[in-house]
C-alpha positions in Angstrom: 11.0 17.9 -21.4 9.8 20.5 -23.3 7.2 20.2 -21.3 8.4 20.5 -18.0 7.8 23.2 -16.3 9.8 24.4 -12.7 8.2 26.3 -10.1 9.6 27.7 -7.3 9.2 27.5 -3.6 7.2 30.5 -3.8 4.7 29.5 -6.8 3.7 27.0 -5.2 -0.4 27.2 -4.1 -0.6 26.6 -0.4 -3.0 23.9 1.1 -4.6 25.3 4.4 -4.5 21.9 6.5 -7.9 20.5 8.2 -8.2 19.0 11.3 -9.6 15.7 11.1 -11.3 14.1 13.9 -9.2 11.3 16.1 -10.3 8.0 15.0 -13.3 5.9 17.1 -10.3 3.4 18.1 -7.1 4.7 19.0 -3.7 3.4 16.7 -2.5 1.0 16.8 1.7 0.5 17.3 4.0 -2.2 16.9 8.1 -2.5 18.2 9.6 -4.1 15.1 9.7 -7.4 17.4 6.1 -7.4 17.8 5.0 -7.2 14.1 7.7 -9.2 13.0 6.2 -11.9 15.2 2.2 -10.5 14.7 0.1 -13.3 12.3 -1.2 -11.4 10.3 -4.0 -13.5 7.8 -2.5 -15.2 5.1 -3.5 -13.0 1.7 -5.9 -15.2 -0.4 -4.3 -15.8 -3.8 -6.9 -14.6 -7.0 -4.8 -15.4 -9.9 -1.6 -16.4 -8.5 1.2 -15.5 -8.3 0.0 -12.6 -9.3 -3.1 -11.4 -7.8 -4.2 -11.7 -4.5 -6.9 -11.0 -2.2 -6.8 -7.0 -1.2 -4.1 -6.2 -4.0 -4.8 -3.1 -5.9 -3.0 -3.3 -8.8 -2.2 -1.6 -12.2 -2.8 -2.0 -15.8 -0.6 0.7 -18.2 0.1 1.2 -21.0 -0.3 2.7 -24.5 -3.2 2.9 -26.5 -3.9 0.2 -28.3 -1.2 -2.5 -26.7 -4.3 -4.7 -25.1 -5.2 -3.3 -21.8 -8.9 -3.9 -22.1 -8.2 -7.4 -23.2 -5.5 -8.4 -20.3 -8.9 -6.6 -17.9 -11.5 -8.5 -19.6 -8.6 -11.8 -19.2 -8.0 -11.4 -15.8 -12.2 -10.6 -15.3 -13.2 -13.4 -16.5 -10.4 -15.8 -15.1 -10.9 -14.9 -11.5 -14.9 -15.3 -12.8 -14.7 -18.2 -13.7 -11.6 -20.2 -11.4 -9.4 -20.9 -14.8 -6.7 -19.4 -16.1 -5.4 -16.6 -17.8 -1.6 -17.0 -19.5 0.1 -17.8 -16.8 -2.0 -16.8 -14.1 -4.5 -19.6 -12.6 -7.6 -19.1 -10.5 -7.3 -20.4 -7.3 -11.3 -20.9 -7.2 -14.0 -18.7 -8.6 -14.3 -14.9 -7.3 -17.4 -12.8 -7.0 -15.8 -10.0 -10.2 -17.1 -7.0 -10.8 -16.4 -4.9 -14.1 -16.5 -1.3 -13.9 -15.8 0.0 -18.2 -16.1 3.1 -18.5 -15.3 4.3 -22.4 -16.5 0.7 -24.3 -18.7 0.8 -26.4 -21.7 -2.2 -25.0 -21.7 -3.8 -28.7 -17.2 -4.1 -28.5 -17.6 -5.4 -24.9 -20.3 -8.3 -26.2 -18.1 -9.6 -29.1 -14.7 -9.7 -26.8 -16.6 -11.0 -24.1 -17.9 -13.7 -26.6 -14.8 -14.6 -27.6 -13.2 -15.2 -24.7 -16.3 -16.9 -23.5 -15.7 -19.2 -26.4 -11.8 -20.0 -25.7 -12.6 -21.3 -22.4 -13.6 -24.3 -20.7 -15.2 -23.2 -17.7 -17.7 -20.7 -16.8 -18.0 -18.6 -14.2 -21.1 -19.4 -11.1 -24.2 -17.3 -11.7 -23.8 -13.6 -10.5 -20.4 -14.5 -10.4 -19.3 -11.8 -13.5 -21.3 -8.7 -13.1 -20.6 -5.9 -15.1 -21.2 -2.2 -14.9 -21.2 0.1 -19.1 -21.5 2.7 -20.3 -24.4 2.1 -22.8 -26.8 0.4 -20.2 -26.6 3.0 -18.8 -26.9 5.3 -21.3 -23.9 7.2 -21.8 -23.6 8.4 -17.7 -20.9 7.4 -15.6 -19.9 8.7 -12.0 -16.8 10.2 -11.6 -15.4 8.4 -9.0 -12.7 10.8 -8.6 -16.0 12.1 -6.6 -17.4 10.6 -3.2 -20.7 10.8 -5.0 -19.2 9.2 -7.8 -18.3 6.4 -5.4 -20.9 5.6 -3.2 -23.2 5.8 -6.3 -21.0 3.0 -7.0 -20.5 1.3 -3.7 -23.5 -1.2 -3.1 -22.9 -2.5 -6.3 -19.0 -3.6 -5.3 -19.9 -4.8 -1.8 -19.6 -8.3 -2.1 -17.7 -8.3 -5.4 -14.2 -9.8 -4.2 -12.2 -8.7 -7.4 -13.1 -5.1 -8.4 -11.4 -4.2 -12.3 -11.6 -0.7 -13.2 -11.8 0.0 -16.6 -10.0 2.9 -17.7 -9.3 5.3 -14.9 -8.8 8.3 -17.4 -12.7 8.0 -18.5 -14.1 7.3 -14.7 -11.9 9.7 -13.2 -13.0 12.8 -14.6 -12.2 15.2 -12.0 -8.2 16.9 -12.2 -5.7 16.5 -13.3 -4.7 13.2 -15.1 -1.3 13.5 -14.0 -0.7 15.4 -11.1 -0.6 13.3 -8.2 -3.4 15.3 -6.3 -5.9 14.6 -8.4 -5.7 10.4 -7.7 -5.9 10.7 -3.6 -9.8 10.3 -4.3 -9.8 7.7 -6.2 -7.2 5.8 -3.9 -8.5 6.2 -0.8 -11.3 4.5 -2.7 -9.6 2.0 -3.6 -8.1 0.8 -0.3 -11.7 1.3 0.8 -12.1 -1.3 -1.7 -9.8 -3.5 -0.3 
């Protein structure tokens, strides 16, 4: 509780309301009965039963627990149409793994171990990686529009996008403030 700071309403800076342009087409609104009877497309499972196409998921824990091992395992299973833990891919999915901190040599070692332990391999171009060591130590800041635009072309044909990790790839703003995550949340929704 030592880190908690209370602010009165007078101390909270107000953000100006910015006028938005109207959407290209009118928003659709439904009654409860219309919503309950509407036929939505079925969401295809990626790694059943945990992940589906169009879902946004986050793996979080303390440092050193195995988040990167988990992310690489999920990515490889999705790309190769294999299993990871108790989850099984329903087919091969075009996968983009965006890594913001792992040294290239360590990434090679981990992936070689995953490949060796699996019977299936991804089809050509089904597992692509964007990593800091292949880009001279520079990665786009995904919390900025320019950073998002810099990688969107690589995301277009990906069905599964894994970002490892947000702390390294989202460098603008303050990590524990909700406003700092607005732009990355909007980007994730666009990628969905």
